[in-house]
C-alpha positions as CSV (number, residue, x, y, z in Angstrom):
1,M,-1.2,21.8,4.1
2,E,-4.8,20.5,4.6
3,Y,-5.5,18.2,7.6
4,R,-8.4,15.7,7.7
5,E,-10.1,13.7,10.4
6,L,-8.7,10.2,10.6
7,G,-12.0,8.4,10.9
8,N,-13.4,8.6,14.4
9,T,-10.1,8.8,16.1
10,G,-10.4,12.5,16.9
11,E,-7.0,13.0,15.3
12,K,-6.3,15.3,12.3
13,V,-3.6,14.2,9.9
14,S,-1.9,15.9,7.0
15,I,-3.3,14.7,3.7
16,L,0.3,14.0,2.6
17,G,2.0,11.4,4.8
18,F,5.7,10.4,4.8
19,G,6.2,6.7,3.8
20,A,9.5,5.5,5.3
21,M,9.9,2.4,3.0
22,R,11.9,4.1,0.3
23,L,14.3,6.3,2.1
24,P,17.6,7.3,0.4
25,T,20.2,4.6,0.7
26,N,23.9,4.0,0.1
27,G,23.3,1.3,-2.5
28,E,21.8,-1.6,-0.6
29,N,18.2,-1.4,0.6
30,N,19.3,-1.9,4.3
31,Q,21.9,0.9,4.2
32,I,19.9,4.1,4.8
33,N,21.7,7.3,4.0
34,K,21.1,9.0,7.3
35,E,22.1,12.5,6.2
36,K,19.8,12.7,3.2
37,S,17.0,10.9,5.0
38,E,17.2,13.3,8.0
39,E,17.1,16.3,5.6
40,L,14.0,14.9,4.0
41,L,12.1,14.2,7.2
42,S,13.1,17.5,8.8
43,Y,11.9,19.5,5.7
44,G,8.7,17.5,5.5
45,I,7.7,17.9,9.1
46,D,8.8,21.6,9.2
47,N,6.5,22.1,6.2
48,G,3.3,20.5,7.5
49,I,3.6,16.7,7.3
50,N,2.5,15.3,10.7
51,I,2.3,11.5,10.1
52,I,5.1,9.0,9.3
53,D,4.4,5.4,8.2
54,T,7.0,2.6,8.7
55,A,7.0,-1.1,9.5
56,Y,9.2,-3.8,11.1
57,S,10.6,-5.0,7.8
58,F,11.1,-1.7,6.0
59,H,14.7,-1.3,4.7
60,A,15.5,-5.0,5.2
61,N,17.3,-6.8,2.4
62,E,14.3,-9.2,2.0
63,I,10.7,-8.3,1.3
64,H,8.6,-9.6,4.2
65,G,11.7,-10.8,5.9
66,G,13.1,-9.9,9.3
67,A,13.9,-6.6,11.0
68,G,14.7,-3.7,8.7
69,N,16.5,-0.5,9.5
70,S,13.7,2.0,9.0
71,E,12.4,1.8,12.6
72,P,15.8,2.2,14.3
73,F,16.6,5.1,12.0
74,L,13.3,6.8,12.8
75,G,13.8,6.2,16.5
76,E,17.1,8.1,16.5
77,F,15.8,10.8,14.2
78,L,12.6,11.5,16.3
79,E,14.7,11.8,19.4
80,T,16.2,15.0,18.0
81,G,13.0,16.9,18.9
82,Y,10.4,15.7,16.4
83,R,8.6,12.9,18.3
84,D,5.9,15.2,19.6
85,K,5.3,16.8,16.2
86,V,4.2,13.6,14.4
87,Y,1.8,10.7,14.5
88,L,4.1,7.7,14.4
89,Q,2.7,4.7,12.6
90,T,4.2,1.3,12.3
91,K,3.1,-2.3,11.6
92,M,3.4,-5.7,13.2
93,P,5.0,-8.3,10.9
94,S,2.0,-10.6,10.2
95,W,4.1,-13.2,8.4
96,L,6.2,-13.8,11.6
97,I,3.3,-14.4,13.9
98,E,3.0,-18.1,14.9
99,K,1.9,-18.0,18.6
100,E,0.5,-15.7,21.2
101,E,3.9,-14.8,22.7
102,D,4.9,-13.4,19.3
103,L,2.5,-10.5,19.6
104,E,4.1,-9.1,22.8
105,F,7.6,-9.9,21.5
106,Y,7.3,-7.8,18.3
107,L,5.5,-4.9,19.8
108,D,8.0,-4.6,22.7
109,E,10.9,-4.9,20.2
110,Q,9.3,-2.2,18.0
111,L,8.9,0.2,20.9
112,K,12.6,-0.2,21.7
113,R,13.6,0.2,18.1
114,L,11.6,3.4,17.8
115,K,12.8,4.6,21.2
116,T,9.3,5.6,22.3
117,D,6.9,4.6,25.1
118,H,3.9,4.5,22.7
119,I,3.0,4.1,19.1
120,D,0.3,6.4,17.8
121,N,-1.1,4.1,15.1
122,Y,-0.3,0.4,15.3
123,L,-1.4,-1.6,12.2
124,L,-1.3,-5.3,11.5
125,H,0.8,-5.5,8.3
126,G,-0.6,-7.0,5.1
127,V,-3.5,-8.8,6.6
128,N,-5.2,-11.4,4.4
129,N,-7.6,-14.2,5.1
130,E,-4.9,-16.8,5.8
131,N,-2.7,-14.8,8.3
132,W,-5.8,-13.5,10.0
133,E,-6.5,-17.1,11.1
134,N,-3.0,-17.2,12.5
135,Y,-3.7,-14.0,14.4
136,K,-7.0,-15.3,15.8
137,N,-5.2,-18.5,17.0
138,A,-2.7,-16.2,18.7
139,N,-5.6,-14.4,20.6
140,I,-5.2,-11.1,18.7
141,V,-8.5,-9.6,19.9
142,E,-7.4,-9.7,23.5
143,F,-4.0,-8.5,22.6
144,L,-5.3,-5.4,20.8
145,D,-7.7,-4.6,23.7
146,N,-4.8,-4.8,26.1
147,I,-2.4,-2.6,24.3
148,L,-5.1,0.0,23.8
149,S,-5.8,-0.1,27.5
150,D,-2.3,0.1,28.8
151,G,-1.3,3.0,26.5
152,R,1.4,1.4,24.5
153,V,-0.7,2.0,21.4
154,K,-3.2,4.9,20.9
155,H,-5.0,3.6,17.8
156,V,-5.2,0.2,16.0
157,G,-5.8,-0.6,12.4
158,F,-4.6,-2.8,9.6
159,S,-3.0,-2.7,6.1
160,T,-4.2,-5.1,3.5
161,H,-3.7,-6.0,-0.1
162,G,-6.7,-8.4,0.1
163,T,-10.2,-8.1,-1.2
164,V,-13.5,-6.5,0.0
165,E,-14.2,-10.0,1.5
166,T,-11.1,-9.5,3.6
167,L,-12.5,-6.2,4.9
168,F,-15.8,-7.8,5.9
169,I,-14.1,-10.6,7.7
170,L,-11.8,-8.2,9.7
171,T,-14.5,-5.8,10.6
172,A,-16.9,-8.5,11.6
173,E,-14.5,-10.2,14.0
174,Y,-13.1,-7.1,15.7
175,D,-15.1,-3.9,16.4
176,K,-12.3,-1.5,17.6
177,W,-10.5,-1.0,14.3
178,E,-9.9,2.8,13.7
179,M,-8.1,2.9,10.4
180,A,-7.0,1.0,7.4
181,L,-4.2,1.4,4.9
182,T,-5.1,0.1,1.4
183,Q,-3.7,0.4,-2.1
184,M,-5.4,2.9,-4.4
185,N,-4.7,4.9,-7.5
186,F,-6.6,5.7,-10.7
187,L,-5.5,2.3,-12.2
188,D,-6.5,0.3,-9.1
189,E,-10.2,1.4,-8.7
190,T,-11.4,-2.2,-8.9
191,Y,-8.2,-4.0,-7.7
192,Q,-7.8,-5.3,-4.2
193,T,-10.3,-3.4,-2.0
194,G,-10.5,-0.5,-4.5
195,I,-13.1,2.3,-4.3
196,E,-15.7,-0.1,-2.9
197,G,-13.4,-0.7,0.0
198,L,-12.9,3.0,0.7
199,N,-16.7,3.5,0.8
200,I,-17.2,0.5,3.1
201,L,-14.5,1.6,5.6
202,S,-15.8,5.2,5.5
203,Q,-19.3,4.1,6.3
204,M,-17.9,2.1,9.3
205,G,-16.2,5.2,10.6
206,L,-12.6,4.0,9.9
207,G,-10.0,6.4,8.6
208,N,-8.9,5.7,5.0
209,M,-5.1,5.9,4.4
210,I,-3.7,5.2,1.0
211,M,-0.5,3.5,-0.2
212,E,0.9,3.2,-3.7
213,P,-0.7,6.4,-5.0
214,L,1.8,6.4,-7.9
215,R,2.2,2.6,-8.1
216,G,5.9,2.9,-7.1
217,G,6.3,6.0,-9.3
218,R,5.3,4.2,-12.5
219,L,2.3,6.4,-13.1
220,V,4.5,9.5,-13.3
221,Q,7.7,8.2,-14.8
222,N,8.3,7.9,-18.6
223,V,4.7,8.7,-19.3
224,P,3.9,7.6,-22.9
225,E,3.1,10.3,-25.5
226,N,-0.4,8.9,-26.1
227,I,-1.2,9.2,-22.4
228,M,0.1,12.8,-22.2
229,E,-2.1,13.7,-25.2
230,I,-5.1,12.6,-23.2
231,W,-4.0,14.5,-20.1
232,N,-3.6,17.6,-22.2
233,T,-7.3,17.6,-23.2
234,A,-8.3,18.4,-19.6
235,E,-9.9,21.7,-18.7
236,E,-7.2,22.3,-16.1
237,K,-3.6,21.4,-17.1
238,R,-1.8,19.3,-14.5
239,T,1.4,17.3,-14.4
240,P,1.1,13.5,-14.1
241,I,2.0,13.6,-10.4
242,E,-0.6,16.2,-9.8
243,W,-3.2,14.1,-11.5
244,A,-2.3,11.0,-9.5
245,L,-2.3,12.8,-6.1
246,E,-5.3,15.1,-6.7
247,Y,-7.3,12.1,-7.9
248,L,-7.1,10.8,-4.4
249,W,-7.4,14.0,-2.4
250,N,-10.5,14.9,-4.5
251,M,-12.3,12.1,-2.5
252,E,-13.7,13.3,0.9
253,N,-13.3,9.8,2.4
254,V,-9.5,9.7,1.9
255,S,-7.8,10.9,5.1
256,C,-4.1,10.6,4.1
257,V,-2.0,9.6,1.2
258,F,1.4,8.1,1.9
259,S,4.3,8.7,-0.5
260,G,7.7,7.2,-0.3
261,M,9.7,10.4,-1.1
262,N,13.4,9.8,-1.5
263,S,14.6,13.1,-2.9
264,L,14.1,16.7,-1.7
265,E,12.8,17.7,-5.2
266,H,10.1,15.0,-5.0
267,L,9.2,16.0,-1.4
268,K,8.9,19.7,-2.3
269,T,6.8,18.9,-5.3
270,N,4.4,16.8,-3.3
271,I,4.1,19.3,-0.5
272,E,3.3,22.1,-3.1
273,I,0.6,20.0,-4.7
274,A,-0.8,19.1,-1.2
275,S,-0.9,22.8,-0.2
276,K,-3.5,23.6,-2.9
277,S,-5.5,20.4,-3.1
278,K,-9.0,20.0,-1.7
279,V,-12.1,17.8,-1.9
280,N,-14.1,18.1,-5.2
281,M,-11.5,20.2,-7.0
282,I,-11.6,18.1,-10.1
283,S,-14.3,19.0,-12.6
284,E,-16.7,16.3,-14.1
285,N,-15.0,16.7,-17.4
286,D,-11.6,16.1,-16.0
287,K,-12.8,13.1,-14.0
288,K,-13.7,11.6,-17.4
289,V,-10.2,12.5,-18.6
290,I,-8.8,10.4,-15.8
291,K,-11.0,7.4,-16.8
292,D,-9.9,7.8,-20.4
293,V,-6.2,7.7,-19.4
294,A,-6.8,4.6,-17.3
295,E,-8.5,2.9,-20.2
296,E,-5.7,3.9,-22.6
297,Y,-3.2,2.4,-20.3
298,R,-5.2,-0.9,-20.1
299,Q,-4.9,-1.3,-23.9
300,N,-1.4,-2.7,-23.3
301,K,-2.5,-5.4,-21.0
302,G,-1.1,-9.0,-21.5
303,N,-4.5,-10.8,-21.5
304,D,-8.2,-10.3,-21.0
305,C,-8.5,-11.4,-17.4
306,T,-11.1,-9.4,-15.5
307,S,-10.3,-10.8,-12.1
308,C,-13.8,-12.3,-11.8
309,G,-12.4,-15.3,-9.9
310,Y,-14.5,-18.0,-11.6
311,C,-11.2,-19.9,-12.2
312,M,-10.7,-20.2,-8.4
313,P,-10.0,-22.1,-6.3
314,C,-7.0,-23.6,-8.1
315,P,-6.4,-27.2,-6.9
316,N,-2.7,-26.3,-6.6
317,K,-3.5,-23.1,-4.7
318,V,-2.2,-20.8,-7.4
319,N,-3.8,-17.4,-7.2
320,I,-4.6,-17.0,-10.9
321,P,-6.3,-13.5,-10.7
322,H,-3.3,-12.1,-8.8
323,C,-0.8,-13.6,-11.2
324,F,-2.7,-12.2,-14.2
325,R,-3.3,-8.8,-12.6
326,E,0.4,-8.0,-12.0
327,Y,1.4,-9.5,-15.3
328,N,-1.1,-7.2,-17.0
329,M,-0.1,-4.2,-14.9
330,G,3.6,-4.8,-15.8
331,N,2.6,-4.8,-19.5
332,I,0.3,-1.7,-19.1
333,L,3.1,0.3,-17.4
334,N,6.0,-1.3,-19.3
335,S,7.5,-2.1,-15.9
336,P,8.1,-5.8,-15.2
337,K,10.4,-5.0,-12.3
338,G,8.0,-2.7,-10.7
339,S,5.1,-5.1,-10.9
340,A,7.4,-7.9,-9.7
341,R,7.5,-6.3,-6.3
342,Q,3.8,-6.5,-5.9
343,Y,3.6,-10.0,-7.6
344,F,6.1,-11.6,-5.1
345,T,5.2,-9.6,-2.0
346,Y,1.5,-9.8,-1.5
347,F,1.0,-13.6,-1.7
348,E,2.9,-16.6,-0.5
349,D,5.2,-18.4,-3.0
350,K,2.8,-21.3,-3.4
351,A,0.2,-18.9,-5.0
352,L,2.5,-17.8,-7.8
353,A,2.6,-19.0,-11.5
354,H,5.6,-21.3,-11.3
355,H,3.5,-23.7,-9.2
356,C,0.9,-24.1,-12.0
357,T,0.9,-27.8,-13.1
358,Q,-1.0,-27.2,-16.4
359,C,-3.8,-29.4,-15.2
360,G,-6.4,-27.3,-17.1
361,D,-9.2,-27.5,-14.5
362,C,-9.6,-23.8,-14.8
363,V,-9.9,-23.5,-18.6
364,N,-13.7,-24.2,-18.9
365,M,-14.5,-21.9,-16.0
366,C,-13.1,-18.7,-17.7
367,P,-15.8,-16.5,-19.2
368,Q,-13.2,-14.7,-21.2
369,A,-12.1,-18.0,-22.8
370,I,-8.5,-17.4,-21.7
371,N,-6.2,-20.4,-22.1
372,I,-5.1,-20.1,-18.5
373,P,-2.3,-22.8,-18.5
374,E,-0.6,-21.2,-21.5
375,E,-1.0,-17.7,-20.0
376,M,0.5,-18.9,-16.7
377,K,3.6,-20.0,-18.7
378,K,3.9,-16.4,-19.9
379,V,3.5,-15.0,-16.4
380,E,6.3,-17.4,-15.1
381,E,8.5,-16.3,-18.0
382,Y,7.7,-12.6,-17.3
383,F,8.5,-12.7,-13.6
384,G,10.5,-15.8,-13.1
385,D,10.3,-17.7,-9.8
386,K,12.5,-15.5,-7.6
387,F,12.2,-11.9,-6.4
388,N,15.3,-9.9,-7.4
389,H,14.0,-6.3,-6.9
390,F,17.0,-5.4,-4.7
């Protein structure tokens, strides 16, 4: 297993991290199968993984809801002798922060749930421009300084599904960030913070950690025949999962890639790939193959939205580019349910397509001449108005 510097923290983390959001369950999302999950974590740590990522809400029955069962499960598991072998990373529930007292309340509760006296990496979960204002009103800067000082937290960072603008806001208003967790895969190069964001964070000395490397598994499951034909033109033959992971590990500014591994077979495969991966291992020809695959996937998109943002702001606060992006991605990967998770999770309900009033103010602003009101109807029909992933 290769270990890379996590920004300027002085810590070295395994390039493969264990994401504890999709542990094996007994049917319901909040019912973790402890035996299978313990087997996975033990095997992973014993074979080189030294960082685990969880969050307050992981393995709850509602996305961005209340307390989930991932943290308590990990607290019990790590007590068996693994706590000193891993960097433990969790996240504050940003959507639950309303006042200054909430900051202390949730951190203290998470320390108890994790049965530890300190958290190695503490991230603000899913920060966007709106909830960052809530954080500032709760005096987040002083809070972060205090928890670094008193030792309850070793390093601080944030996760975000926002834009590059979000990164600039966060880094301008707090200068002690040490790491960021962002979404990245070969289909998301220009989505959310994308490659541009990785470069910006790296230049600032922050560690880059990656989530959704397989887009919830959809980049490696039921791969269409036409996509496999392109993969097979590469100089070096790889499986779809090798392409997805090695694409990220090929970048020297990627510190760690988190995968939500819920089977021993999946875990062993990822560890094997990680054991032979390194920076600059993909040839220039094969980099072009990756781009060709991404372009072929995009041929199945639902509409021609380029996420330019000219249609914004919407007078009804609908996030038109987000709605179209996940609608298109669902069509591209033939996975409406998979895209529904991202569609409903990363923005508040008021930003979603079912709040479009068909006013038409956006139509003349679209350089692609998309009939946005009509397309929003398609998005609403595609996803509905309620998240039913579980």
